[in-house]
C-alpha positions in Angstrom: -53.1 165.3 123.5 -53.3 166.2 127.3 -52.3 163.7 130.1 -54.1 164.3 133.2 -53.4 162.7 136.6 -55.7 163.4 139.5 -53.5 164.8 142.3 -56.7 164.7 145.1 -57.5 161.0 144.1 -56.4 159.8 147.7 -58.7 158.9 150.8 -56.7 158.9 153.9 -53.4 157.8 152.1 -55.6 154.7 150.6 -54.3 154.3 146.6 -57.1 155.5 144.0 -59.6 152.7 143.1 -58.2 153.1 139.2 -54.6 153.8 140.0 -52.2 152.3 137.2 -55.1 152.2 134.7 -54.6 154.7 131.6 -58.0 155.7 130.0 -58.2 157.2 126.7 -61.2 159.8 125.8 -61.8 160.4 122.4 -64.6 162.9 121.4 -64.7 165.8 119.1 -66.9 167.6 121.7 -64.5 169.1 124.4 -67.4 169.6 126.8 -68.2 165.7 126.5 -64.4 165.0 126.7 -64.3 167.3 129.9 -67.3 165.3 131.5 -66.0 161.9 131.1 -62.3 163.0 132.3 -64.0 164.5 135.8 -65.7 161.2 136.1 -62.6 159.1 135.2 -60.4 161.3 137.5 -62.8 161.0 140.4 -62.5 157.2 140.2 -58.6 157.4 140.3 -57.8 156.7 136.5 -55.2 158.4 134.6 -56.6 159.8 131.5 -55.2 161.1 128.0 -57.6 162.9 125.4 -57.9 163.1 122.2 -60.4 165.1 119.8 -60.6 162.7 117.0 -59.6 159.3 115.7 -56.1 160.4 113.9 -55.0 161.9 116.9 -56.2 159.1 119.2 -54.3 156.8 116.8 -51.2 158.5 117.1 -51.5 158.7 120.9 -51.8 154.8 120.8 -48.5 154.3 119.1 -46.8 156.3 122.2 -48.9 155.3 125.0 -50.6 152.1 125.7 -54.2 152.9 127.3 -55.8 149.7 129.1 -59.5 151.3 128.5 -60.8 153.6 125.5 -63.9 155.4 125.5 -64.6 156.7 122.1 -67.3 158.6 120.1 -68.7 157.0 117.1 -69.2 160.2 114.9 -66.1 162.1 114.3 -64.3 163.9 112.0 -61.7 161.8 110.1 -62.1 158.5 111.5 -65.1 157.2 112.7 -65.1 155.5 116.2 -65.4 152.1 114.6 -62.6 153.1 111.7 -60.1 154.1 114.7 -61.4 150.9 116.7 -60.5 148.6 113.8 -57.2 150.6 113.1 -56.3 150.3 116.9 -56.8 146.6 117.0 -54.3 146.5 114.2 -52.1 148.3 115.7 -52.2 146.8 119.5 -50.6 143.5 118.9 -50.8 141.2 122.0 -51.7 144.0 124.6 -55.5 144.1 124.8 -57.6 147.5 125.5 -61.1 147.4 126.6 -62.7 150.0 123.8 -66.0 151.2 124.6 -68.0 153.1 121.6 -70.2 156.2 122.7 -73.2 156.9 120.5 -76.4 158.2 119.9 -77.1 155.2 117.6 -79.4 152.2 118.9 -80.2 150.2 115.7 -79.0 146.6 116.4 -77.2 146.6 112.7 -75.4 149.8 113.6 -74.4 148.1 117.1 -73.3 145.2 115.3 -71.3 147.3 113.1 -69.5 148.4 116.0 -68.9 145.2 117.5 -67.7 144.2 114.3 -65.1 146.6 114.4 -63.5 145.1 117.2 -65.3 147.3 120.1 -66.2 145.3 123.3 -69.2 147.5 124.4 -70.9 150.5 123.9 -73.0 153.1 125.7 -75.8 155.2 124.4 -75.5 159.1 124.8 -75.8 160.9 126.9 -73.4 158.5 129.2 -75.0 157.8 132.4 -71.9 157.8 135.2 -73.2 154.5 137.4 -73.4 152.6 133.7 -70.3 153.6 132.5 -68.8 152.8 136.1 -70.3 149.5 135.6 -69.0 149.2 132.3 -65.6 150.2 132.8 -65.6 147.8 136.0 -66.3 144.8 133.8 -63.9 145.7 131.2 -61.1 145.7 134.0 -62.2 142.1 134.7 -61.7 141.1 131.1 -58.7 143.3 131.0 -57.0 141.0 133.7 -58.4 137.7 132.5 -56.8 138.7 128.9 -53.6 139.9 130.6 -53.0 136.7 133.1 -54.1 134.3 129.8 -51.1 136.1 127.7 -48.7 135.5 130.4 -49.8 132.0 131.1 -49.2 131.9 127.1 -46.0 133.3 127.4 -45.0 130.8 130.2 -46.2 127.8 128.1 -44.3 129.3 124.9 -41.0 129.7 127.2 -41.7 126.1 128.5 -42.3 124.8 124.9 -39.1 126.3 124.0 -37.2 125.0 126.8 -38.9 121.7 126.1 -37.8 122.0 122.7 -34.1 122.4 123.6 -34.3 119.4 125.8 -35.9 117.5 123.0 -33.2 118.5 120.6 -30.4 117.5 123.1 -32.0 114.1 123.9 -32.6 113.6 120.4 -29.2 114.0 119.7 -27.9 111.7 122.4 -30.4 109.2 121.3 -28.8 109.3 117.5 -25.4 108.8 119.0 -27.0 105.9 121.0 -28.3 104.4 117.7 -25.2 104.7 116.2 -23.4 103.3 119.0 -25.8 100.0 119.2 -25.8 99.8 115.5 -22.1 99.3 116.1 -22.7 96.6 118.3 -22.9 94.6 115.0 -19.3 95.3 113.8 -19.8 93.8 110.3 -22.8 93.4 108.5 -21.1 90.6 106.3 -18.5 88.1 106.4 -17.2 85.6 103.8 -16.1 82.2 104.8 -14.9 79.4 103.0 -17.8 77.4 103.7 -20.6 80.2 103.1 -21.4 83.9 103.8 -22.9 85.4 107.2 -25.1 88.5 106.5 -26.8 90.7 109.3 -29.2 93.4 109.5 -30.7 95.5 112.6 -33.9 97.8 112.1 -34.8 99.5 115.5 -38.3 100.9 115.6 -37.2 103.9 117.5 -34.1 105.6 117.9 -32.6 102.4 119.9 -34.4 99.0 120.3 -33.9 96.0 122.1 -32.8 93.8 119.4 -29.5 92.1 118.5 -27.9 89.7 115.8 -24.1 88.6 116.1 -21.5 85.7 115.5 -18.1 84.9 117.0 -15.5 82.6 115.6 -14.8 79.9 118.0 -11.8 77.8 117.0 -11.5 77.8 113.1 -14.1 75.2 112.8 -17.1 76.4 114.8 -19.2 79.6 114.2 -21.5 81.1 117.2 -24.6 82.7 115.9 -27.1 84.2 117.9 -30.3 86.7 117.9 -31.5 88.4 120.9 -34.7 90.1 121.3 -35.0 92.0 124.8 -38.6 93.0 126.1 -39.8 96.4 125.7 -38.5 99.4 123.9 -36.5 102.5 124.3 -33.1 103.0 126.2 -33.2 100.4 128.7 -33.9 98.0 126.6 -31.0 98.7 124.5 -28.9 98.9 127.8 -30.1 95.4 128.3 -29.0 94.5 124.9 -25.7 96.0 125.0 -25.0 94.1 128.2 -25.8 90.6 126.8 -23.8 91.5 123.6 -20.9 91.7 126.0 -21.7 88.2 127.2 -21.6 86.6 124.0 -19.1 88.6 121.6 -15.8 88.5 123.4 -13.5 86.7 121.8 -12.1 84.6 124.8 -13.4 81.8 127.2 -12.5 84.2 130.2 -15.2 86.6 128.8 -17.4 84.8 126.4 -20.0 82.9 128.4 -20.7 80.6 125.6 -17.1 79.4 125.3 -14.8 77.1 127.2 -11.9 74.8 127.1 -11.3 71.3 126.7 -8.7 69.1 128.3 -5.8 70.1 126.0 -6.7 74.0 127.0 -8.3 74.5 123.5 -11.0 77.1 123.3 -14.4 75.2 122.5 -18.2 76.1 122.3 -20.3 75.1 125.2 -23.3 73.3 124.7 -25.6 76.2 123.9 -28.4 75.0 126.5 -25.9 75.2 129.4 -25.1 78.4 128.3 -28.9 79.8 127.7 -29.5 78.1 131.4 -26.7 79.9 133.0 -27.9 83.4 131.4 -31.2 82.7 132.7 -29.8 82.1 136.2 -27.4 85.3 135.7 -30.4 87.7 134.5 -32.7 86.5 137.9 -29.7 86.3 140.4 -27.3 89.1 139.5 -29.1 91.7 137.2 -31.7 94.0 138.7 -34.2 94.6 135.8 -37.4 93.8 134.7 -36.7 92.8 131.2 -36.8 89.5 130.1 -35.5 88.4 126.4 -35.9 85.8 123.7 -32.6 84.3 122.4 -31.4 82.1 119.5 -27.7 80.4 120.1 -26.5 78.5 117.6 -22.8 76.8 116.7 -22.1 75.8 112.9 -19.7 73.4 112.4 -18.3 74.7 109.2 -16.7 71.4 108.3 -20.0 69.0 108.6 -22.9 71.9 108.4 -24.1 70.5 111.9 -25.9 73.6 113.6 -26.2 72.9 117.2 -28.9 75.1 118.8 -30.7 76.0 121.8 -34.0 78.3 121.4 -35.4 80.6 124.4 -38.7 81.9 123.0 -37.3 83.2 120.2 -38.9 82.7 116.5 -38.1 79.2 114.9 -34.9 79.0 112.7 -35.8 78.6 109.4 -34.0 76.8 107.0 -34.3 77.2 103.1 -33.0 74.0 101.4 -31.5 74.3 98.1 -34.5 73.2 96.1 -36.3 76.3 97.9 -38.2 74.9 100.3 -38.8 76.0 103.6 -38.9 74.6 107.1 -39.4 76.0 110.3 -38.7 74.0 113.4 -37.8 74.0 117.1 -38.8 73.6 120.9 -39.9 77.1 121.6 -38.8 77.3 125.1 -39.1 80.2 127.8 -37.5 83.6 127.4 -34.4 83.9 129.5 -35.4 86.0 132.7 -38.6 85.2 133.0 -38.9 81.7 135.2 -36.6 80.6 137.7 -34.9 77.1 137.4 -35.7 77.0 133.8 -34.3 74.8 131.5 -33.2 74.6 127.7 -33.1 72.0 125.2 -30.5 71.4 122.4 -31.7 70.5 118.9 -29.8 69.8 115.7 -30.2 71.1 112.3 -28.1 69.4 109.1 -27.2 71.9 106.5 -26.2 70.7 102.9 -24.9 72.7 100.5 -26.9 75.3 98.9 -29.1 75.6 102.3 -29.5 78.7 104.0 -29.9 79.1 107.7 -32.0 82.3 109.1 -32.3 83.4 112.5 -34.9 86.3 112.7 -36.9 88.4 115.4 -40.7 88.1 115.8 -40.6 91.9 114.5 -40.8 90.2 111.1 -43.5 87.7 111.7 -45.5 89.9 113.9 -45.1 92.9 111.4 -49.0 93.7 110.9 -50.4 95.4 107.5 -52.5 98.5 107.3 -55.5 96.6 108.4 -53.8 94.9 111.3 -53.2 91.5 110.0 -49.7 90.2 110.7 -47.3 88.6 108.4 -47.3 85.3 110.2 -45.1 82.5 109.5 -46.7 81.4 106.4 -46.8 84.7 104.8 -43.0 85.1 105.9 -42.4 81.6 103.9 -44.2 82.7 100.9 -41.6 85.7 100.7 -38.7 83.6 101.1 -39.6 81.1 98.6 -39.8 84.2 96.2 -36.3 85.4 97.2 -35.0 81.9 96.9 -32.5 83.1 94.2 -31.3 86.1 96.3 -27.9 85.5 98.3 -26.1 87.2 101.1 -26.8 90.9 101.9 -29.1 91.6 98.6 -31.5 88.8 100.0 -31.8 91.2 103.2 -32.2 94.1 101.7 -34.8 92.4 99.5 -36.9 91.0 102.9 -37.0 94.3 104.5 -38.5 95.8 101.0 -41.1 92.9 100.9 -41.7 93.6 104.8 -42.0 97.4 103.9 -44.4 96.4 101.0 -46.6 94.3 103.3 -46.8 96.5 106.3 -47.3 99.8 103.7 -44.6 101.8 105.3 -40.7 101.9 106.0 -41.3 102.2 109.6 -42.0 99.0 111.6 -43.9 99.3 114.7 -41.3 96.5 116.2 -37.7 95.9 115.9 -36.7 93.8 113.3 -33.3 92.0 113.2 -31.8 89.0 110.9 -29.0 86.9 110.3 -28.7 84.8 107.4 -26.1 82.0 106.8 -25.6 80.8 103.1 -24.0 77.5 103.4 -21.5 76.3 100.3 -20.6 73.2 101.8 -17.0 72.3 103.0 -14.1 73.3 100.9 -13.0 70.3 98.5 -9.7 68.9 99.5 -6.9 67.1 97.6 
């Protein structure tokens, strides 16, 4: 190998035209190599040369030529064989490969290009044509290296995005655990019946929540919330609303008050929902609104007093299996200023079941896009009439997944179920 650097390739102190480019000349003819090297040095390139393909391949392991001019017919490795071996060796760094040949048949030219060559010149080589081909090769080299650099930057960016995503995913997993912890108990047994709850967010976190709070030993507060939208902002809104309804004292729970004897009592649920509407529109800087079902169960009589704000109707399954769905509907909270909400009552009898579900249940689609709907839900509930407590909710989620064809639901799913046994007998 000979490394040749032109010492006279400067004109008036200006850099050479091909400065920085290394050209490898491979030819078993010493005279042919000298002719090519002389031209290349005149054009300002640095040059290394080899007399056959094996020597050239060895050079390429220690040097990184930008352009290769290789004869086709040589002892040992032919030009196309050297080209193919070089392509396997060169990795991501691209070099422009020109085959020099006396061959002109199309099949032979195609063979050379198939080996990985970029171009070919018919011998004897014309200097002007060679310079034009090298100039074209330099443009391709620049584009390829610019593309390689762009790809590298993209890979670095994707790696950074992956690190950010992994960090965010970890935070969201923790946020999901925190949101799930808002339901402190998934089951509570009372003397008069059993309460079961479930929450399934469609993503890491969601806008649904169900909960309960004992009032005075006689009344039990129940609620279901569904904040508009999905994701972190909806979850934060849900957590804030939970703070208004889950505290055990009237000073912190907006649904509790005190009577003339300073005893804690439930406030009329319609007043509570009205106040929440004013609070959201007047004090909370948010674009979210939410549906709400707020209920108080008198555990001595089985009377349930409710207020509905855009939430799906409460569902009653009687002891004989019949299903009732009724309610005034009402406007969502935080949507219309000055909205008023009604209170209504449901009488539970021993063996009845009260259900508060989010619209993620009735609006769950199957694979064809058909929604389950109230009638579809009623059919499921009738089938599950003999299953109680948490097993009922597990079976309900299983039936929903079977209908949807997937265990991943497009909307949050939340449910609260109270299986009423009736007041305890007294002596």
